DRENKE-304130 format. One line per 8 residues: their letters; for each residue y, x, z of N, C-alpha, C. Coordinates in Angstrom, 3 decimals. Layout:
# residues N
A	Y,X,Z,Y,X,Z,Y,X,Z; ...
This chain:
# residues 122
SVCRVDPA	-77.518,61.530,6.835,-78.469,61.460,5.737,-78.652,60.004,5.308; -79.150,59.832,4.119,-79.348,58.497,3.564,-80.819,58.139,3.661; -81.108,56.948,4.156,-82.472,56.436,4.173,-82.714,55.712,2.857; -83.960,55.580,2.473,-84.258,54.893,1.217,-85.616,54.218,1.305; -85.824,53.260,0.405,-87.122,52.616,0.292,-88.060,53.609,-0.375; -89.211,53.825,0.249,-90.186,54.776,-0.274,-91.577,54.174,-0.107; -92.331,54.003,-1.208,-93.672,53.419,-1.095,-94.572,54.157,-0.109; -94.330,55.439,0.097,-95.134,56.215,1.040,-94.548,56.182,2.450
GRDALTVY	-93.417,55.499,2.617,-92.748,55.453,3.916,-93.347,54.419,4.858; -92.728,54.278,6.012,-93.180,53.309,7.014,-92.834,51.897,6.564; -93.683,50.948,6.944,-93.429,49.547,6.608,-92.149,49.064,7.269; -91.404,48.249,6.534,-90.190,47.618,7.061,-90.042,46.290,6.341; -89.756,45.242,7.094,-89.648,43.915,6.498,-88.371,43.236,6.969; -87.574,42.785,6.003,-86.355,42.029,6.265,-86.453,40.726,5.492; -86.261,39.618,6.181,-86.247,38.301,5.540,-84.783,37.920,5.373; -84.412,37.463,4.174,-83.013,37.119,3.955,-82.877,35.758,3.294
ESLEEYVG	-81.723,35.137,3.556,-81.387,33.840,2.969,-79.912,33.875,2.594; -79.606,33.542,1.360,-78.212,33.474,0.923,-77.611,32.170,1.432; -76.519,32.272,2.182,-75.872,31.092,2.756,-74.759,30.559,1.867; -73.989,31.473,1.273,-72.827,31.068,0.473,-72.424,32.223,-0.429; -71.856,31.883,-1.578,-71.306,32.909,-2.465,-69.797,32.740,-2.531; -69.105,33.878,-2.616,-67.649,33.895,-2.643,-67.165,34.744,-3.807; -65.945,34.472,-4.237,-65.292,35.271,-5.267,-64.154,36.030,-4.593; -64.169,37.352,-4.749,-63.149,38.194,-4.148,-61.856,38.166,-4.937
PDGEIFSL	-60.822,38.832,-4.433,-59.506,38.813,-5.066,-59.483,39.389,-6.480; -60.431,40.265,-6.791,-60.486,40.862,-8.130,-61.603,40.262,-8.979; -62.157,39.128,-8.531,-63.200,38.448,-9.291,-64.622,38.880,-8.975; -64.798,39.790,-8.018,-66.141,40.221,-7.654,-66.850,39.093,-6.918; -68.166,39.083,-7.008,-68.967,38.077,-6.320,-69.539,38.702,-5.051; -69.397,37.996,-3.941,-69.946,38.421,-2.657,-70.839,37.305,-2.127; -71.906,37.683,-1.435,-72.807,36.703,-0.827,-72.801,36.874,0.679; -72.707,35.756,1.384,-72.881,35.756,2.831,-74.352,35.439,3.065
VHLRLITG	-75.054,36.336,3.736,-76.490,36.157,3.925,-76.858,36.171,5.400; -77.943,35.480,5.698,-78.548,35.520,7.027,-79.778,36.403,6.902; -79.904,37.368,7.788,-81.015,38.314,7.746,-81.809,38.245,9.033; -83.109,38.394,8.900,-83.980,38.456,10.073,-84.854,39.688,9.925; -84.718,40.591,10.860,-85.515,41.811,10.827,-86.853,41.563,11.510; -87.930,41.808,10.785,-89.268,41.700,11.352,-89.639,43.035,11.991; -89.162,44.109,11.404,-89.330,45.445,11.968,-87.929,45.967,12.281; -87.844,47.094,12.884,-86.536,47.656,13.222,-86.461,49.125,12.868
RTHQIRVH	-86.147,49.410,11.630,-86.060,50.793,11.166,-84.590,51.212,11.045; -84.364,52.506,11.022,-83.014,53.039,10.878,-82.377,52.533,9.590; -81.191,51.945,9.724,-80.412,51.439,8.581,-81.174,50.406,7.755; -82.140,49.726,8.353,-83.016,48.828,7.599,-82.256,47.812,6.762; -81.302,47.121,7.353,-80.542,46.108,6.611,-79.806,46.765,5.448; -79.121,47.836,5.729,-78.311,48.505,4.708,-79.180,49.043,3.572; -80.313,49.632,3.908,-81.213,50.189,2.897,-81.821,49.081,2.048; -82.315,48.031,2.690,-82.956,46.955,1.932,-81.974,46.241,1.012
LAHIGFPV	-80.782,45.933,1.504,-79.812,45.247,0.647,-79.357,46.136,-0.510; -79.141,47.405,-0.256,-78.762,48.317,-1.341,-79.901,48.444,-2.353; -81.128,48.461,-1.870,-82.290,48.612,-2.747,-82.422,47.449,-3.735; -82.061,46.239,-3.301,-82.156,45.088,-4.212,-80.853,44.869,-4.983; -79.907,45.803,-4.840,-78.690,45.755,-5.647,-77.516,45.035,-5.021; -77.608,44.735,-3.720,-76.530,44.024,-3.035,-76.172,44.732,-1.730; -75.530,45.902,-1.819,-75.206,46.634,-0.592,-74.227,45.865,0.291; -74.248,46.186,1.566,-73.340,45.575,2.533,-71.903,45.925,2.147
VADERYAR	-71.001,44.974,2.280,-69.586,45.187,1.963,-69.037,46.335,2.816; -68.292,47.228,2.169,-67.611,48.362,2.802,-68.573,49.397,3.385; -69.769,49.483,2.827,-70.757,50.461,3.286,-70.617,51.742,2.467; -69.913,52.716,3.022,-69.652,53.936,2.255,-70.909,54.767,2.024; -71.913,54.599,2.834,-73.141,55.377,2.663,-74.030,54.829,1.545; -74.087,53.505,1.398,-75.023,52.898,0.450,-74.347,52.107,-0.671; -73.047,52.239,-0.832,-72.330,51.524,-1.901,-72.855,51.953,-3.268; -72.822,51.025,-4.221,-73.282,51.329,-5.589,-72.419,52.390,-6.253
SPEALAAG	-71.122,52.358,-5.968,-70.184,53.276,-6.620,-68.902,53.318,-5.797; -68.045,54.316,-6.036,-66.750,54.342,-5.351,-65.914,53.096,-5.661; -66.035,52.582,-6.889,-65.282,51.380,-7.266,-65.774,50.164,-6.483; -67.091,50.044,-6.320,-67.654,48.924,-5.555,-67.244,49.019,-4.087; -67.225,50.230,-3.556,-66.785,50.433,-2.174,-65.328,50.013,-2.021; -64.477,50.425,-2.951,-63.050,50.072,-2.896,-62.862,48.565,-3.001; -63.620,47.910,-3.874,-63.520,46.450,-4.020,-63.926,45.759,-2.724; -64.972,46.249,-2.094,-65.404,45.676,-0.822,-64.378,45.869,0.270
RRVCPRLF	-63.765,47.038,0.303,-62.766,47.313,1.340,-61.485,46.504,1.149; -61.219,46.068,-0.078,-60.065,45.186,-0.277,-60.311,43.833,0.387; -61.557,43.472,0.523,-61.914,42.215,1.185,-62.068,42.430,2.688; -62.759,43.498,3.064,-63.039,43.761,4.482,-62.963,45.265,4.725; -62.074,45.715,5.597,-61.895,47.152,5.796,-63.039,47.831,6.552; -63.928,47.049,7.140,-65.045,47.652,7.880,-66.372,47.116,7.364; -67.433,47.751,7.767,-68.771,47.321,7.386,-68.961,45.855,7.770; -69.340,45.023,6.808,-69.479,43.589,7.062,-70.887,43.308,7.568
LHKVRVGF	-71.115,43.648,8.825,-72.363,43.341,9.520,-72.010,42.714,10.854; -72.736,41.653,11.208,-72.490,40.998,12.489,-73.802,40.457,13.027; -74.121,40.802,14.241,-75.330,40.308,14.908,-74.998,38.970,15.545; -75.581,37.904,15.012,-75.305,36.555,15.516,-76.152,36.245,16.741; -77.413,36.681,16.712,-78.324,36.357,17.812,-79.161,37.578,18.144; -79.328,37.805,19.430,-80.210,38.870,19.890,-81.005,38.316,21.071; -82.263,38.634,21.107,-83.109,38.179,22.202,-83.953,39.326,22.719; -84.222,39.292,24.009,-85.084,40.314,24.587,-85.715,39.770,25.854
CSAGAAEP	-86.821,40.385,26.228,-87.536,39.978,27.437,-87.074,40.860,28.589; -86.766,40.216,29.683,-86.343,40.920,30.879,-87.535,40.990,31.835; -87.657,42.086,32.549,-88.776,42.257,33.478,-88.829,41.095,34.462; -89.968,40.442,34.519,-90.173,39.354,35.462,-89.639,38.005,35.026; -88.928,37.940,33.922,-88.378,36.661,33.454,-89.461,35.877,32.715; -89.475,34.573,32.937,-90.468,33.717,32.282,-90.129,33.498,30.811; -88.858,33.462,30.502,-88.393,33.202,29.133,-87.556,34.385,28.647; -87.586,34.645,27.338,-86.705,35.693,26.814,-85.237,35.293,26.956
LVLWSPLS	-84.391,36.274,27.119,-82.953,36.041,27.173,-82.419,36.105,25.749; -81.699,35.071,25.329,-81.146,35.014,23.979,-79.629,34.907,24.091; -78.926,35.785,23.393,-77.466,35.784,23.385,-76.983,35.458,21.983; -75.925,34.653,21.898,-75.365,34.222,20.616,-73.932,34.710,20.480; -73.561,35.097,19.282,-72.192,35.492,18.974,-71.888,35.036,17.550; -71.293,33.857,17.389,-71.018,33.364,16.033,-70.042,34.283,15.297; -70.039,34.160,13.985,-69.164,34.989,13.153,-67.704,34.865,13.587; -67.327,33.713,14.122,-65.944,33.515,14.574,-65.563,34.477,15.702
NAPELTQA	-66.538,35.105,16.344,-66.254,36.112,17.371,-65.868,37.462,16.772; -65.938,37.578,15.453,-65.551,38.814,14.761,-64.371,38.491,13.855; -63.134,38.530,14.385,-61.977,38.081,13.613,-61.773,38.808,12.290; -62.075,40.113,12.230,-61.873,40.820,10.961,-62.841,40.334,9.891; -64.020,39.887,10.293,-64.976,39.348,9.321,-64.597,37.926,8.918; -64.145,37.143,9.877,-63.682,35.782,9.573,-62.499,35.840,8.613; -61.573,36.767,8.840,-60.423,36.925,7.939,-60.869,37.348,6.545; -61.893,38.193,6.468,-62.404,38.619,5.160,-62.935,37.422,4.382
VRRMRKRP	-63.666,36.546,5.049,-64.190,35.348,4.384,-63.032,34.473,3.910; -61.992,34.365,4.717,-60.832,33.536,4.342,-60.060,34.104,3.150; -60.151,35.425,2.922,-59.456,36.050,1.790,-60.104,35.699,0.450; -61.298,35.138,0.509,-62.028,34.829,-0.723,-62.103,33.317,-0.906; -62.571,32.921,-2.080,-62.800,31.491,-2.305,-64.279,31.291,-2.584; -64.773,30.116,-2.180,-66.182,29.821,-2.421,-66.441,29.761,-3.915; -67.573,30.303,-4.310,-67.971,30.276,-5.716,-68.615,28.921,-5.999; -68.160,28.243,-7.042,-68.779,26.953,-7.371,-70.265,27.137,-7.669
SG	-71.080,26.228,-7.181,-72.520,26.325,-7.445,-72.819,25.821,-8.850; -73.897,26.345,-9.405,-74.333,25.876,-10.721,-74.159,26.805,-11.801
């Protein structure tokens, strides 16, 4: 099933920052964004980005159209989501445990970025 933004639904908050814009092989514009989830709802990232008109690349559930999905898959054959940092509290630990995984740890995503060119600013 598809989740959606609903004013009567449960609160969900995602903070986002655009890091870089790229031009795909067919001239489409893609944005690399950093997201921080304040809440943790089902498909929260995918729903929020689709709601503001920028669905996750290669997201067949929330793509704007079959053409947009195909354009995204030409850049990246899989859903372009990567968890860079995760933290959690362990029982009895004084400090939370934080694990890092830079984008370079996801070769298919790194290759997707390399297939595009940076969009000139301005």
